[in-house]
C-alpha positions in Angstrom: 85.4 35.1 -13.0 84.5 38.6 -11.2 83.2 38.4 -7.9 80.1 40.5 -8.8 79.3 38.1 -11.6 79.5 35.2 -9.1 77.2 37.0 -6.6 74.8 38.1 -9.3 74.4 34.5 -10.4 74.4 32.9 -6.7 71.8 35.6 -5.3 69.0 34.7 -7.5 69.5 31.1 -7.4 69.6 31.1 -3.7 66.5 33.0 -3.7 64.7 30.6 -5.9 65.8 27.7 -3.9 64.7 29.1 -0.7 61.2 30.0 -2.3 60.8 26.5 -3.5 61.7 24.8 -0.3 59.4 27.1 1.8 56.6 26.3 -1.1 57.2 22.4 -0.9 57.1 22.6 2.9 53.8 24.5 2.8 52.2 22.3 0.2 53.2 19.3 2.3 51.4 20.7 5.1 48.3 21.4 3.2 48.6 17.9 1.8 49.0 16.3 5.4 45.8 18.0 6.5 43.7 16.9 3.4 45.0 13.3 4.1 43.8 13.5 7.9 40.5 15.1 6.7 40.0 12.0 4.4 40.9 9.7 7.3 38.4 11.2 9.6 35.7 10.9 6.7 36.8 7.0 6.0 36.5 6.4 10.1 33.1 8.0 10.0 32.0 5.6 6.9 33.5 2.7 8.9 31.2 3.8 11.9 28.3 3.9 9.8 29.0 0.5 8.2 29.1 -0.9 11.7 25.8 0.6 12.6 24.0 -0.9 9.4 25.9 -4.4 10.2 24.4 -4.2 13.7 21.1 -3.3 12.1 21.2 -6.4 9.9 22.0 -8.7 12.6 19.1 -7.5 14.8 16.8 -8.0 11.8 18.4 -11.5 11.1 17.7 -12.4 14.8 13.9 -11.7 14.4 
């Protein structure tokens, strides 16, 4: 094989792999951020549930 043919094939492959790797890394960061926000929302709902449980206990005592 000719060297220019090898470089002509390897160059675009390296570029595509680099773009894919960068894109997947970026998407991973976005998904981590989304997951973190869902965890925050879950914690807020847990806090609200605890408050309602406390209110229910107060009503049961009376």
